Structure formats: structure tokens, C-alpha cells
N, C-alpha and C positions, 0 to 999 in steps of 0.2 A: 408559184411553185419554186422551191429552193433548188439550187444547183446541186448536181451530183458531185461529191467530193472525190478527188483522186485517192486511190488506195483502199476504198471501201471493199469489203468482201462479205460474203454470206454463204450459207449452205442450206439446201433443201433436199430432202429425201422423198422420193416418190416411187411407189411400186407401179410399174407399167402393166396395166391390165388390158384386155382386148380392146376396150373402148378407146384407148389412147394409141393404138397401133396405126401405122400408115395404111394398112389394108382397110381397117375399119373406118378411118376418117376420109379415105379416098385419095390420099396423097402418094400412094405407092402400092406395091403388090406383096410386100414382105411384112413379117410380124416383128417390126422394130418400132421404137418410140417415134411417133410422127413429128416432123419438124413443125407443122402448125400448132401442135399441142405444146411443144417446148416453147415456142414463141409466145403463146398465150400465157403459159405459166410465168415466163419472165416478165411479161407485162403486168400480170397480177401482183407479182412480188414487188415491182417498183412502187405500186400504190400503197404498199404496206410500210415502206421505209419513211 
């Protein structure tokens, strides 16, 4: 695997639907984007670079 270079940037736009909320995934009680979902998205994006 290549090393990640300093200064790289990227952008992703995602519409948060109920299936990605903390309440739905069981990581919280409110209707906000779940931290586990965000972590999974970041991991998936790393494999695309």
C-alpha cells in the first residue's frame, strides 16, 4: 500500500437518510449522522484513492 501524502484533500457529499442516523444504527438516541456510519464512509473512501 502506498503512503498517504501530506496535503491531500477530497470532498464527498452524502444525504443522510434515516438508515444512517445514530438512532437507527444504535449508536445514539437522536436523528443525526451516526459516527460509525461516518467512520465507515471514510474507510471506504480510502480504498478509492
